[in-house]
C-alpha positions as CSV (number, residue, x, y, z in Angstrom):
1,M,-2.4,21.6,1.8
2,D,-4.4,22.9,-1.2
3,K,-7.8,22.7,-1.8
4,K,-7.1,19.7,-4.2
5,Q,-5.4,18.2,-1.8
6,Q,-8.1,18.7,0.6
7,A,-10.5,17.3,-1.0
8,M,-8.7,14.0,-1.8
9,Q,-8.2,13.8,1.3
10,A,-11.5,13.4,2.9
11,A,-12.0,11.3,-0.1
12,I,-9.5,8.8,1.1
13,E,-11.0,8.9,4.8
14,L,-14.5,8.2,4.0
15,F,-13.7,5.8,1.0
16,A,-11.1,4.0,3.7
17,T,-13.7,4.0,6.2
18,Q,-17.7,3.7,4.4
19,G,-16.3,2.4,1.4
20,Y,-16.8,3.9,-2.3
21,E,-20.6,3.0,-2.8
22,K,-21.9,5.1,0.6
23,T,-19.6,8.0,-0.2
24,S,-21.1,10.8,-2.7
25,I,-19.2,13.9,-4.0
26,A,-21.1,16.5,-1.5
27,Q,-20.1,14.4,1.4
28,V,-16.1,14.7,0.1
29,C,-17.0,18.4,-0.4
30,E,-18.7,19.0,3.2
31,A,-15.8,16.9,4.8
32,A,-12.6,19.0,3.1
33,N,-14.5,22.1,3.1
34,V,-14.6,23.0,-0.5
35,S,-17.5,23.1,-3.0
36,K,-18.5,21.4,-5.7
37,G,-17.2,23.2,-8.4
38,L,-13.9,23.0,-7.1
39,V,-14.3,19.0,-7.4
40,F,-15.6,19.0,-10.9
41,H,-12.9,21.0,-11.8
42,H,-10.6,18.9,-10.4
43,F,-12.0,15.0,-11.2
44,K,-14.4,14.3,-14.4
45,N,-16.6,11.7,-11.8
46,K,-16.0,10.1,-8.5
47,D,-14.2,7.9,-10.5
48,D,-11.6,9.7,-11.6
49,L,-11.7,11.1,-7.6
50,L,-10.9,7.7,-6.6
51,R,-8.2,6.9,-9.9
52,Q,-6.2,9.8,-8.4
53,V,-6.6,8.7,-5.2
54,F,-5.3,5.5,-5.5
55,V,-2.4,7.2,-7.5
56,R,-1.1,9.5,-5.0
57,M,-1.4,6.6,-2.8
58,A,1.0,4.2,-5.0
59,E,2.9,7.1,-5.3
60,I,3.5,6.9,-1.4
61,I,4.7,3.3,-1.8
62,S,7.1,4.3,-4.7
63,E,8.5,6.7,-2.4
64,V,8.9,3.6,0.1
65,G,10.9,2.2,-2.4
66,S,13.7,4.9,-3.6
67,N,14.3,5.2,0.0
68,V,15.0,0.9,0.1
69,D,16.8,1.6,-3.2
70,A,19.2,4.4,-1.4
71,S,19.4,2.8,1.9
72,N,20.5,-0.6,-0.1
73,Q,23.1,0.6,-2.1
74,G,26.7,-1.4,-1.3
75,L,24.9,-4.1,1.3
76,S,24.9,-7.6,0.4
77,V,21.4,-9.6,-0.8
78,K,20.8,-10.8,2.5
79,D,20.9,-7.2,4.4
80,R,19.2,-5.9,0.7
81,L,16.2,-8.1,1.7
82,I,16.2,-7.2,5.6
83,N,16.2,-3.9,4.3
84,L,13.0,-4.0,2.2
85,F,11.3,-6.2,5.4
86,E,12.0,-3.7,8.1
87,H,10.7,-0.8,5.3
88,I,7.5,-2.6,4.8
89,F,7.2,-3.5,8.1
90,V,8.0,0.8,9.8
91,S,5.2,1.5,6.9
92,M,2.4,-0.4,8.2
93,A,3.4,0.4,11.5
94,D,3.2,4.1,11.1
95,P,-0.2,5.2,11.8
96,K,-1.0,7.9,9.4
97,Q,0.0,4.7,6.8
98,K,-3.0,3.0,8.8
99,L,-5.9,4.9,7.2
100,F,-3.8,3.8,3.3
101,Y,-4.6,0.1,4.4
102,Q,-8.0,0.4,5.0
103,F,-8.7,2.6,1.5
104,D,-6.8,-0.3,0.0
105,Y,-8.3,-3.4,2.2
106,Q,-12.3,-1.2,0.5
107,V,-10.0,-1.7,-2.8
108,K,-9.8,-5.0,-2.2
109,C,-13.2,-6.3,-0.9
110,Q,-15.8,-4.0,-3.4
111,P,-16.3,-5.4,-7.1
112,S,-16.9,-2.1,-8.1
113,M,-13.6,-0.3,-6.9
114,R,-11.4,-2.9,-8.3
115,L,-13.0,-2.8,-11.7
116,I,-12.1,0.8,-11.8
117,L,-8.8,0.7,-10.9
118,Q,-8.3,-3.0,-12.6
119,D,-5.1,-1.4,-14.4
120,L,-3.8,0.4,-11.5
121,L,-3.7,-2.3,-9.0
122,D,-2.0,-5.0,-12.3
123,E,0.2,-1.8,-12.4
124,R,1.0,-1.7,-8.6
125,Y,1.2,-5.6,-8.3
126,Q,3.9,-5.5,-11.2
127,L,6.1,-3.2,-8.9
128,M,6.0,-5.2,-6.0
129,M,7.1,-8.0,-7.8
130,A,9.4,-6.0,-9.4
131,S,10.6,-5.1,-5.7
132,F,11.1,-8.4,-5.4
133,E,12.5,-10.2,-7.9
134,V,15.3,-7.7,-8.1
135,I,16.5,-9.0,-5.0
136,L,15.7,-12.7,-5.2
137,T,17.4,-13.7,-8.3
138,E,20.1,-13.2,-6.8
139,I,19.2,-16.2,-4.4
140,P,20.7,-19.0,-5.8
141,T,17.7,-20.8,-3.6
142,A,15.0,-18.4,-4.3
143,N,12.0,-19.2,-6.6
144,Y,11.4,-15.5,-7.5
145,P,8.0,-15.1,-9.1
146,V,6.8,-17.7,-6.8
147,D,8.5,-16.4,-3.4
148,S,7.7,-13.0,-4.9
149,H,3.6,-13.9,-4.7
150,M,4.1,-15.5,-1.4
151,L,6.2,-12.0,-0.2
152,I,3.3,-9.7,-1.2
153,A,0.5,-12.2,-0.1
154,E,1.8,-12.4,3.2
155,I,2.5,-9.5,3.9
156,D,-1.1,-8.5,2.9
157,G,-2.4,-11.2,5.4
158,I,-0.1,-9.8,8.3
159,A,-1.1,-6.0,7.0
160,L,-4.9,-6.6,7.3
161,N,-4.5,-8.4,10.4
162,Y,-3.2,-5.7,12.1
163,L,-5.5,-3.5,10.5
164,F,-8.4,-4.8,12.8
165,A,-7.0,-5.8,15.7
166,G,-6.5,-4.4,18.5
167,E,-3.3,-2.4,20.1
168,D,-1.8,-5.5,21.8
169,Y,-1.3,-7.0,17.5
170,P,2.8,-7.5,18.3
171,L,3.7,-6.5,14.9
172,E,7.8,-6.2,15.8
173,Q,7.3,-9.8,17.2
174,I,5.8,-10.0,14.1
175,K,8.2,-9.2,11.7
176,Q,11.5,-10.7,13.2
177,R,9.6,-14.4,12.8
178,F,8.9,-12.9,9.4
179,I,12.0,-11.8,8.9
180,N,13.7,-14.9,9.7
181,K,11.6,-17.7,8.6
182,Y,12.1,-16.0,4.5
183,L,16.2,-15.8,6.0
184,L,15.8,-20.1,6.8
185,L,13.6,-20.3,3.8
186,L,15.9,-18.7,0.9
187,G,19.6,-20.4,2.8
188,L,20.6,-17.0,4.2
């Protein structure tokens, strides 16, 4: 991992655990074991660091989407939807991704972060909508704009509960019930 990536990783951890407002560039430098000069060589200021961290998270989310697209080749619409849900829940359960979910929660709860990232948040939301809509438009019983919003809201809620729950959170059972519920709702 290069020094820029070290700084970004430290920023993710600090923003996720203590929040953007309470995190200083000096703390990021100390946690990453890099100099302020190096940080300011790669990032204009703390806001720019936040934006680049968020862009990196969006890239990781896109990678999950690309994996789904690749594995969906030749599948029925029902199987493509199940595959998408499976990938989302696998990502959610990955311990390495938990920090990203914590960071995402901080972004959504801190107005100062939302202001800095509003354009990127809007762009990411549209990408999530599109990932559901491409499948839902092929299902006659689906109301794809409404169902896409519902899916995103419900997945966000499950992720939030999972994030703050103890070890006994029944994520696998929730996933199965979630999939079954949407298959029933959509007549699949």
